[in-house]
KOLPANU-702320 format. One record per residue: residue in one letter; x, y, z of N, C-alpha, C, O in turn. Coordinates in steps of 0.001 Angstrom, whole numbers, plus 500000, padded with zeros to 6 digits. Layout:
<bamars>
AXYZXYZXYZXYZ ...
</bamars>
This chain:
<bamars>
M873602443998972221872387444010971457872567444871970217873306445855970222 L871895444490969188871959445273967967871026446472968065869954446397968666 G871446447563967471870598448737967439870698449621968663869920450567968787 T871628449354969580871741450199970763872636451405970512872691452314971341 E873339451428969379874186452573969072873300453748968687872318453594967960 K873664454928969189872882456112968882873557456855967739874778457003967717 R872758457315966801873316458002965639873694459431965994873276459962967023 D874491460044965128874914461420965315873720462339965036873178462313963931 P873305463140966002872116463975965800872371465236964984871427465976964704 R873616465505964593873906466696963794873319466569962398873173465471961861 A872992467702961831872562467734960438873779467440959566874899467749959972 P873601466854958382874749466471957552875681467616957187876886467392957076 G875181468834956996876039469951956600876486470834957752877089471882957516 D876213470447958982876550471286960134878034471152960446878496470083960845 T878782472243960262880230472213960490880634473184961593881759473683961584 R879756473460962528880064474422963595881074473848964575880999472691964986 M882033474715964935883014474335965946882395474520967331881413475245967490 Y882964473873968303882629474018969728881261473460970098880876473553971264 L880520472892969177879200472360969484879318470859969719879726470112968829 Y878960470428970915879075469021971290877731468532971810876843469330972110 F877589467224971913876379466643972460876756465397973244877815464807973026 D875886465008974148875997463723974828874593463326975282873622464063975112 Y874530462162975850873241461649976317873284461508977830874289461071978391 S872198461876978486872118461741979935871950460270980302871813459409979433 S871964460006981582871808458610982029870429458065981665870247456851981569 L869466458946981466868124458516981078867958458449979564866906458041979073 G868992458848978821868934458770977366868509460045976677868277460044975468 A868401461138977422867994462406976815869202463062976147870309463043976686 L868980463632974988870028464306974245870294465678974854869363466452975076 R871588465986975129871974467280975672872999467918974752873951467260974332 W872813469202974432873748469960973611874497470936974506873930471478975456 Y875783471161974198876544472153974940877653472716974061878013472144973032 V878184473859974501879278474548973820880484474516974737880396474864975914 K881617474091974182882859474047974949883977474535974037884191473980972959 V884696475582974471885714476191973621887072475536973825887770475270972847 S887463475269975057888756474642975316888552473256975902887474472927976399 R889587472464975838889471471077976273889133470957977751888285470153978137 K889799471762978577889578471659980018888759472820980578888607472948981793 G888236473659979696887463474815980148886038474446980493885626473289980415 R885306475470980876883910475222981237883059475092979993883474475461978894 R881874474567980180880958474402979068879605474999979436879230475083980606 I878896475406978402877584476012978586876563475154977850876710474892976656 G875539474721978559874486473912977964873538474753977132873299475921977437 I873006474163976092872066474854975211870729474138975305870635472926975109 R869704474911975608868353474356975659867641474706974372867990475673973696 G866687473950974057865915474210972850866124473095971844866966472216972026 E865350473152970795865408472109969784866473472439968759866574473571968285 Y867261471442968425868334471614967442867767472025966089866775471463965626 G868404473012965457867991473445964131867050474625964116866650475077963043 T866685475136965274865785476291965313866592477572965456867783477539965768 E865927478707965224866582480017965371867014480254966812868078480826967052 A866201479822967774866547480008969187867800479211969538868644479680970302 F867918478024968990869107477195969239870348477869968661871394477919969308 D870226478385967444871369479037966798871804480289967548873001480524967712 S870858481090968000871216482301968745871809481942970108872717482628970577 A871313480876970754871905480432972026873322479924971812874194480152972650 Y873561479237970695874917478778970355875854479970970184876949479984970747 D875429480978969405876264482163969186876562482879970495877690483318970718 A875569483002971355875762483677972638876716482885973533877531483482974237 A876629481561973518877514480739974348878957480818973861879879480877974675 V879165480821972557880521480941972024881101482293972377882273482382972743 A880308483347972276880772484689972628881082484779974123882062485416974509 A880266484154974965880494484197976408881771483464976808882443483858977760 L882103482402976084883312481640976402884563482195975716885673481732975975 G884380483181974846885532483806974194886025483072972963887181483242972577 G885201482275972345885599481545971142885479482405969900884756483401969883 V886193482010968868886136482691967586885212481887966692885340480666966601 M884282482562966032883314481861965201884001481300963954884342482048963038 R884197480005963925884782479322962778883970478080962498883152477646963309 K884216477523961341883588476256960988884672475211960835885848475536960667 R884278473985960894885239472904960689885718472922959262885148473598958406 R886770472173959014887387472188957693886357471878956616885733470817956609 A886199472831955711885262472640954619885959472830953275885392472512952230 E887187473348953299887927473593952067889082472605951971889523472082952994 P889577472338950777890736471441950651892014472111951152892066473330951316 D893036471304951391894322471840951824894902472750950749894693472513949559 P895631473792951155896253474649950139897356473891949410897931472957949969 P897659474275948178898705473560947442900082473835948035900308474874948655 V900994472892947837902365473058948309903031474118947448902796474184946241 Q903850474935948060904484476027947333905549475500946391906493474855946847 P905432475749945092906455475242944175907748476051944220908802475538943846 E907689477316944673908908478118944647909852477830945808911022478210945749 R909386477182946840910247476812947966910169475305948122909082474745948261 R911304474656948098911341473204948005910825472492949248910033471559949121 Y911233472888950420910922472133951627909778472738952445909533472287953564 V909088473720951934907976474341952652906691473630952263906399473438951083 Q905930473243953280904658472567953057903550473357953738903783474015954751 A902375473292953193901223473978953771900108472976953988899924472054953193 D899363473160955069898164472365955278897145473207956012897461474283956518 R895924472714956069894849473435956724894436472640957947894230471429957877 S894318473338959070893949472666960310892473472318960292891734472715959391 Q892066471585961281890667471201961414889785472430961578888604472402961230 R890350473497962103889588474725962329889684475709961171889193476833961273 G890312475300960069890342476136958887891517477082958791891534477932957901 Q892511476974959677893671477849959627894743477221958747894985476017958823 T895383478032957914896467477543957079897761477620957870898096478662958434 R898490476499957907899759476427958639900853476072957653900631475319956705 Y902039476620957885903191476349957025904269475663957845904513476015959000 Y904914474673957226905954473892957872907146473764956938907036473932955724 V908292473462957544909480473080956787909806471655957192909935471353958378 Q909939470780956208910289469390956464911219468934955349910890469038954167 L912376468432955737913374468020954756912918466787953986912936466783952755 R912516465754954692912036464519954074910952463925954953910809464303956116 N910199463008954404909182462309955199909856461561956333910939461002956158 G909226461550957482909763460865958640910592461760959533910866461397960678 L910996462907959050911751463854959864910778464843960493909671465029959988 P911184465480961594910250466405962247909958467635961382910763468038960543 K908789468209961614908391469430960927908692470621961829908557470539963050 I909099471721961218909304472967961943908222473930961491908101474224960302 R907436474419962437906316475306962108906824476715961862907653477227962614 I906321477337960806906635478716960476905464479566960961904343479415960476 R905720480452961911904641481211962535904459482604961935903456483261962217 A905390483063961128905261484386960519904184484357959437903821483296958930 E903684485541959094902636485629958082903214485361956702904307485825956375 F902484484621955907902940484224954585903164485445953696902352486369953669 G904284485430952970904579486489952019905370487654952580905655488605951852 T905733487606953859906504488698954451907978488335954495908350487186954258 K908814489318954798910248489062954925910532488175956136911457487363956114 G909738488332957184909886487470958354909630486011958017910306485119958528 F908646485774957153908342484405956710909534483818955961909940482684956216 D910096484604955029911257484128954270912441483849955185913139482849955015 G912666484727956150913768484517957094913585483278957943914526482511958144 E912366483079958446912097481875959242912252480609958414912771479604958901 C911801480655957159911937479488956276913405479160956042913813478003956138 D914196480184955735915619479947955489916318479394956726917142478485956624 A915989479942957892916597479450959131916172478010959425916992477198959852 A914910477695959200914420476337959461915041475342958494915403474235958894 I915168475720957225915794474829956249917252474592956611917734473461956548 A917961475662956992919370475516957374919526474632958606920449473820958670 S918630474781959592918742473953960798918420472489960496919059471593961047 Q917441472235959633917118470852959267918266470219958486918600469055958706 I918866470980957579919990470446956813921174470178957716921885469190957534 A921399471063958703922512470860959630922321469596960462923288468891960752 L921080469306960848920829468136961691920710466839960897921278465819961287 Y919976466873959788919619465628959119920076465533957671919919464480957052 G920627466584957123920861466607955694922295466357955290923165466084956118 D922512466458953998923837466388953421923949467516952395923047468347952287 A925039467550951651925287468653950732924235468722949620923919469811949141 T923701467599949214922729467629948120921442468325948531920783468934947689 D921064468250949810919849468928950255919996470434950114919073471108949658 H921154470970950504921377472402950406921397472836948942920845473878948589 I922027472045948108922080472366946677920680472323946084920316473196945296 N919897471329946449918530471232945930917680472420946378916875472938945604 A917859472851947628917079473985948128917441475252947366916552476006946973 Q918717475496947153919140476688946429918763476604944963918339477595944370 K918915475428944375918606475250942967917128475501942704916769476167941733 Q916288474976943555914848475144943383914469476613943468913597477069942729 R915108477355944352914696478718944597915323479721943637914681480711943287 N916564479490943202917289480509942465917320480307940963917349481289940222 E917316479092940495917482478871939064916145478831938350915215478169938811 P916036479531937232914807479402936445914751478033935790915781477464935429 R913573477521935641913404476190935069912956476279933620912373477278933199 G913232475231932866912716475124931528913587475754930451913167475827929296 E914781476209930791915645476796929765916480475712929108916934474778929768 L916678475841927821917506474897927084918947475384927091919192476585927209 P919901474473926966921294474915926915921552475765925669920827475684924677 A922619476592925751922922477521924653923345476773923391922940477145922290 E924156475720923538924593474968922357923599473843922069922962473324922986 P923470473474920813922532472392920496923039471053921029924244470838921157 L922121470178921329922485468869921855923046467995920739922571468026919604 K924082467204921093924714466310920125924214464895920363924089464471921513 P923931464167919313923449462795919485924524461913920143925722462133919962 H924078460933920893924905459933921540925832460525922588926938460020922779 T925414461573923266926153462123924402925275461978925635924114461578925549 L925850462311926779925110462158928028923905463111928105922877462755928682 R924019464268927554922916465229927636921846464943926606920755465509926686 W922125464075925634921152463764924587920041463033925223919084462654924548 
</bamars>
């Protein structure tokens, strides 16, 4: 039958994590908070959008040990231009994650160290070396070093001659 689908009862700008809903067998809307996939859940009574509902949501998240976050509301961070094979993205929960991937279709290696530390640089170098050892060739290593070590945009010392390869 047409029209039997139930619409999403969330407000358009509501990006709260851990807040779920379902319908009972009689068709009543039920709200609950669930932090982990297989963990327990806590039902929330009250009307959606009220102060009592919001405070019950906060209390349920605190009782289950969740961290107050919102769903992805910001764009992904830009890819780092100073490191060739390091990629960054933002998870659904708003956390920035860094990966090393040699080429599309190859596996990603997650970098767990904090960005900008020596540990991060060490993990990146080790991940790039392991990816090149497994899937790469000599040009990948040269490209990685070239991107990181050589300054860009410099002109050669001698002027270019017409009708040569560098022209």
